[in-house]
N, C-alpha and C positions, 0 to 999 in steps of 0.2 A: 173677163178674161182667166181661165185657168192657167195656174203655174203647173211646173213638174211637178210632180209626187215625191222626189228624193232630191237631195241635194249635192251640189257639185262634189263635194268630197265625199260622199258615198258614191256616187258614178265612179269616181276615179277610183275608190278601192274594189267596187265590183267588177271594173273591168281589167285591173290587177290581178284580182283572184282568179279569172276566166281566162286570162293569158298564161297565168302558170300552172293552171288545169290544166289549159292545153298541151305546156309541154310535157307536163307530168305524165298527161295522156300517150304522149308519142314516144317516150321514154320507156314508161312500163311495158307498152306494146311490144316494143322491139325487143325487150328482155323475156318476154313470154314466147315470143317467136323464136327467140336464140334457145330455148330451154328444150323446143321441139328436138332439136339435132343432138342430145344430149352433149352438151357443153362443159369444159372446164369452168369453174367460179371466174379466172381471170376473163374467159371470153363471154361470159354473161355480164359481167361489169363493164368489158369492152363494148359490146352491142349495148346496154344502157347508156352509157356515155355518149356515143355516136348517135343514138336514137334521141338523146336529150338535144345535142345540138341541133340535130335536123328539126326537132319539133321548135326551138328557137328561134331558126331559120323560118320556119313555117309559120308560125306564128306572127313574125316581124312582117312577113311578107302580106297576110291576112288582114292585119292591122292597118297596114299602110295601102293597102288595095280598098278596103273596106271606108277609109278616112274619106275620101271623095265623095261616098253617098252620107255621110253624117251631117246634123243640121251644124252650121257654121255658128259658133259662139262668141 
């Protein structure tokens, strides 16, 4: 029988990097969309902050939903 190619620690680290990357992607996207409207720096910061919160909630929802499809450990 062939075992997994990565250790559990590597799997956890990779999953955490993917989660952080997803949150940052949504946050930066919100800031870039806000830049199209000629905002003040405070408005850009607010857009990025709100987008980071939305990204965190979205990531939580996706991880929670996909957990039922992952193999049991």
